[in-house]
PAPANU-303853 format. One line per field, with one value per atom (N, C-alpha, C, O): residue number from 0; residue in one letter; x, y, z. Coordinates in steps of 0.05 Angstrom, whole numbers. Each point is the difference from the previous one (the first is absolute). Example, Ala and Ser with C-alpha at 12.3 -4.5 7.8 and 13.67 -1.06 7.14 Angstrom:
% PAPANU-303853
seti	c(0, 0, 0, 0, 1, 1, 1, 1)
dogu	c(a, a, a, a, s, s, s, s)
x	c(264, -18, 18, 21, -28, 16, -15, 10)
y	c(-114, 24, 24, 0, 21, 24, 22, 22)
z	c(156, 0, 0, 13, -27, 1, 14, 4)
This chain:
% PAPANU-303853
seti	c(0, 0, 0, 0, 1, 1, 1, 1, 2, 2, 2, 2, 3, 3, 3, 3, 4, 4, 4, 4, 5, 5, 5, 5, 6, 6, 6, 6, 7, 7, 7, 7, 8, 8, 8, 8, 9, 9, 9, 9, 10, 10, 10, 10, 11, 11, 11, 11, 12, 12, 12, 12, 13, 13, 13, 13, 14, 14, 14, 14, 15, 15, 15, 15, 16, 16, 16, 16, 17, 17, 17, 17, 18, 18, 18, 18, 19, 19, 19, 19, 20, 20, 20, 20, 21, 21, 21, 21, 22, 22, 22, 22, 23, 23, 23, 23, 24, 24, 24, 24, 25, 25, 25, 25, 26, 26, 26, 26, 27, 27, 27, 27, 28, 28, 28, 28, 29, 29, 29, 29, 30, 30, 30, 30, 31, 31, 31, 31, 32, 32, 32, 32, 33, 33, 33, 33, 34, 34, 34, 34, 35, 35, 35, 35, 36, 36, 36, 36, 37, 37, 37, 37, 38, 38, 38, 38, 39, 39, 39, 39, 40, 40, 40, 40, 41, 41, 41, 41, 42, 42, 42, 42, 43, 43, 43, 43, 44, 44, 44, 44, 45, 45, 45, 45, 46, 46, 46, 46, 47, 47, 47, 47, 48, 48, 48, 48, 49, 49, 49, 49, 50, 50, 50, 50, 51, 51, 51, 51, 52, 52, 52, 52, 53, 53, 53, 53, 54, 54, 54, 54, 55, 55, 55, 55, 56, 56, 56, 56, 57, 57, 57, 57, 58, 58, 58, 58, 59, 59, 59, 59, 60, 60, 60, 60, 61, 61, 61, 61, 62, 62, 62, 62, 63, 63, 63, 63, 64, 64, 64, 64, 65, 65, 65, 65, 66, 66, 66, 66, 67, 67, 67, 67, 68, 68, 68, 68, 69, 69, 69, 69, 70, 70, 70, 70, 71, 71, 71, 71, 72, 72, 72, 72, 73, 73, 73, 73, 74, 74, 74, 74, 75, 75, 75, 75, 76, 76, 76, 76, 77, 77, 77, 77, 78, 78, 78, 78, 79, 79, 79, 79, 80, 80, 80, 80, 81, 81, 81, 81, 82, 82, 82, 82, 83, 83, 83, 83, 84, 84, 84, 84, 85, 85, 85, 85, 86, 86, 86, 86, 87, 87, 87, 87, 88, 88, 88, 88)
dogu	c(x, x, x, x, x, x, x, x, x, x, x, x, x, x, x, x, x, x, x, x, x, x, x, x, x, x, x, x, x, x, x, x, x, x, x, x, x, x, x, x, x, x, x, x, x, x, x, x, x, x, x, x, x, x, x, x, x, x, x, x, x, x, x, x, x, x, x, x, x, x, x, x, x, x, x, x, x, x, x, x, x, x, x, x, x, x, x, x, x, x, x, x, x, x, x, x, x, x, x, x, x, x, x, x, x, x, x, x, x, x, x, x, x, x, x, x, x, x, x, x, x, x, x, x, x, x, x, x, x, x, x, x, x, x, x, x, x, x, x, x, x, x, x, x, x, x, x, x, x, x, x, x, x, x, x, x, x, x, x, x, x, x, x, x, x, x, x, x, x, x, x, x, x, x, x, x, x, x, x, x, x, x, x, x, x, x, x, x, x, x, x, x, x, x, x, x, x, x, x, x, x, x, x, x, x, x, x, x, x, x, x, x, x, x, x, x, x, x, x, x, x, x, x, x, x, x, x, x, x, x, x, x, x, x, x, x, x, x, x, x, x, x, x, x, x, x, x, x, x, x, x, x, x, x, x, x, x, x, x, x, x, x, x, x, x, x, x, x, x, x, x, x, x, x, x, x, x, x, x, x, x, x, x, x, x, x, x, x, x, x, x, x, x, x, x, x, x, x, x, x, x, x, x, x, x, x, x, x, x, x, x, x, x, x, x, x, x, x, x, x, x, x, x, x, x, x, x, x, x, x, x, x, x, x, x, x, x, x, x, x, x, x, x, x, x, x, x, x, x, x, x, x, x, x, x, x)
x	c(17, -17, 18, 19, -25, 14, -9, -23, 42, -6, -8, 3, -12, -9, 24, 7, 4, 20, 26, 0, 22, 26, 9, 5, -3, 8, 31, 11, 2, 29, 8, -5, 16, 5, 30, 16, -9, 28, 5, 22, -42, 3, -6, -14, 24, -6, -30, -15, 6, -28, -12, -23, 38, -11, -10, -17, 28, -9, -24, -8, -2, -23, -23, -8, -4, -21, -26, -15, 10, -26, 2, -19, 42, 4, -20, -11, 6, -19, -27, -13, 4, -27, -1, -22, 45, 1, 3, -6, 14, 7, -25, -17, 17, -20, 15, 24, -39, 13, 15, 16, -22, 13, 23, 11, -3, 22, 26, 0, 22, 26, 17, -6, 27, 19, 27, 9, 4, 28, 16, -6, 25, 17, 25, 13, -6, 26, 10, -14, 39, 11, -2, 5, -12, -1, -22, 2, -21, -20, 14, -12, 36, 14, 16, 13, -13, 14, -12, 14, -41, -13, -23, -23, 30, -20, -21, -23, 31, -19, -23, -22, 25, -22, -24, -22, 27, -21, -15, -20, 30, -13, -26, -14, 7, -25, -24, -22, 28, -22, -4, 19, -43, -7, 1, -18, 40, 5, 29, 16, -10, 28, 18, -7, 31, 19, 26, 12, -3, 25, 19, -9, 35, 20, 23, 7, 4, 23, 24, 8, 4, 22, 23, 12, -5, 22, -4, 19, -44, -6, 1, 9, -19, 1, 29, 7, 10, 28, 14, 16, -21, 13, -6, 16, -39, -8, 5, -7, 20, 7, -24, 1, -23, -25, -7, -23, 42, -6, -12, -17, 24, -10, -29, -13, 2, -27, -19, -20, 26, -16, -13, -6, 0, -11, -26, -5, -12, -26, -2, -22, 45, 1, 16, 21, -32, 14, 19, -9, 35, 19, 1, 1, -1, 1, 21, 9, -1, 20, -16, -24, 39, -13, -16, -22, 32, -15, -27, -20, 21, -24, -19, -25, 35, -17, -16, -24, 37, -13, -22, -23, 29, -19, -24, -23, 29, -21, -20, -24, 35, -18, -20, -22, 30, -18, -23, -19, 20, -21, -23, -20, 24, -19, -13, 13, -38, -14, 12, 2, 6, 11, 24, 1, 19, 22, -1, -1, 1, -3, 24, 6, 9, 23, -8, -14, 22, -7, 26, -1)
y	c(-24, 24, 25, 2, 17, 25, 19, 0, 15, 21, 25, 1, 20, 24, 17, -1, 17, 20, -4, -5, 8, 2, 29, 10, 4, 27, 1, -11, 22, 2, 28, 20, -18, 26, 6, -17, 41, 8, 24, 12, -3, 23, -8, -19, 34, -6, 2, 14, -27, -1, 27, 5, 14, 27, 14, 17, -24, 14, -15, 8, -28, -15, -2, -22, 45, -1, -14, -8, 7, -12, -30, -12, 1, -28, -19, -18, 22, -17, -1, -21, 43, 1, -15, -7, 1, -13, -31, -14, 5, -28, -17, 8, -32, -20, -24, -2, -17, -23, -18, -16, 18, -17, 14, -10, 33, 15, -6, -15, 26, -3, 25, 15, -12, 22, -10, -20, 32, -5, 25, 20, -20, 24, -2, -21, 44, 2, 28, 17, -12, 27, 11, -15, 40, 14, -10, 6, -21, -13, -20, -8, -1, -20, 11, -15, 42, 11, -10, -5, 2, -10, -19, 8, -32, -19, -6, -6, 6, -7, 19, -8, 33, 19, -9, 7, -23, -9, -24, -8, -4, -23, 7, -17, 43, 8, -8, -2, -3, -8, -30, -15, 6, -28, -15, -15, 19, -14, -10, 11, -30, -9, 23, 16, -14, 21, -14, -15, 22, -11, 24, 23, -28, 21, -13, -23, 39, -9, 0, 20, -44, -3, 18, 11, -7, 17, 29, 13, -4, 28, 2, 21, -41, 1, 0, 15, -33, -1, 25, 10, 2, 25, 23, 18, -20, 21, -7, 15, -38, -9, -5, 5, -14, -3, -29, -6, -12, -28, -5, -18, 33, -4, 9, -6, 20, 10, -16, 11, -36, -16, -25, -19, 20, -24, -10, -24, 42, -8, 3, 1, 2, 4, -22, -8, -3, -22, 12, 14, -19, 9, -18, -24, 37, -16, 11, 23, -40, 9, 8, -1, 9, 9, -22, 5, -30, -22, -5, -6, 7, -3, 23, -4, 28, 23, -6, 5, -15, -7, -21, 3, -23, -21, 11, -7, 26, 12, 16, -2, 16, 16, -17, 9, -33, -19, -10, -11, 15, -10, 21, -6, 30, 21, 9, -1, 9, 10, 26, 4, 13, 26, 7, -8, 21, 11, 30, 11, 3, 28, 13, -6, 22, 14, 27, 15, -10, 25, 15, 22)
z	c(0, 0, 0, 16, -33, -1, 22, 8, 1, 19, -16, -24, 38, -13, -9, -24, 42, -8, 15, 24, -38, 12, -2, -22, 45, 0, 3, 20, -39, 0, 9, -15, 38, 13, 1, 7, -15, 0, 18, 0, 15, 18, 28, 5, 15, 28, 6, -15, 35, 8, 4, -7, 19, 6, -25, 2, -25, -25, -13, -22, 35, -12, 20, 7, 1, 20, -8, 17, -42, -9, -6, -9, 13, -7, 14, -13, 38, 15, -13, 0, -11, -12, -26, -10, -2, -26, 3, -19, 42, 3, 7, 15, -26, 7, 11, -2, 14, 13, -20, 9, -35, -20, -14, -19, 29, -11, 14, 20, -30, 13, -7, -18, 34, -4, -7, 12, -31, -6, 3, -13, 31, 5, -16, -1, -10, -15, 4, 10, -16, 2, 28, 19, -17, 26, 19, 24, -34, 18, 18, 20, -27, 16, 23, 15, -10, 23, 26, 19, -18, 24, -8, 2, -10, -9, 21, -6, 31, 22, 1, 10, -18, 0, -16, 5, -26, -17, 11, -11, 33, 11, 15, 10, -9, 12, -17, 10, -35, -18, 2, 4, -6, 3, -26, -7, -8, -25, 0, 16, -32, -2, -9, -18, 30, -8, -8, 15, -39, -11, -4, -4, 4, -5, -16, 4, -22, -16, 19, 11, -9, 19, -7, 19, -44, -7, 9, 8, -10, 8, 31, 10, 4, 29, 10, 17, -29, 8, -7, 16, -39, -8, 19, 3, 11, 18, 29, 18, -13, 27, 18, 24, -36, 15, 6, 6, -7, 5, 27, 3, 17, 27, 3, 21, -40, 1, -18, -10, 5, -19, 13, -15, 40, 13, -11, 0, -10, -10, -31, -11, -1, -29, -13, 10, -32, -14, -20, -18, 21, -19, -25, 3, -26, -25, -19, 3, -22, -20, -26, 0, -20, -25, -14, -11, 11, -12, 15, -12, 38, 16, -4, 1, -7, -6, -26, 0, -20, -25, 5, -9, 24, 6, 16, -4, 23, 16, -18, 5, -24, -17, -15, -7, 1, -15, 16, -11, 37, 18, 3, 12, -22, 4, -27, -21, 23, -24, -10, -24, 43, -8, 18, 23, -35, 15, -2, -22, 44, 1, 13, 24, -38, 11, 11, -13, 37, 14, 5, 11)
C-alpha cells in the first residue's frame, strides 16, 4: 500500500510553522540539508521522520537523532517510491 505524501524538508523547523496542518497520519518527513541541524525537533510530528545520514554527519547532529531514521541516498530513492507524492518544502 502506498502512503500519501513524503515531505522533503531542507530548512530548520522554525521556518516551517504550517507543516503540522499539512500532515496526515499516512505521510512522512525526509530531512536533508539545513533541516538536519536538529533532527529531533521534527519528532514532535506523529509521522515517520527520516534524515539523510551524510547531511546529519556533516552538521555534527548525530547525537540528536534518537527518533529519526538515518538513510543513505539509495534508501532515499526507495523511500520516494513508497509515496504517492513527494513534496519539497
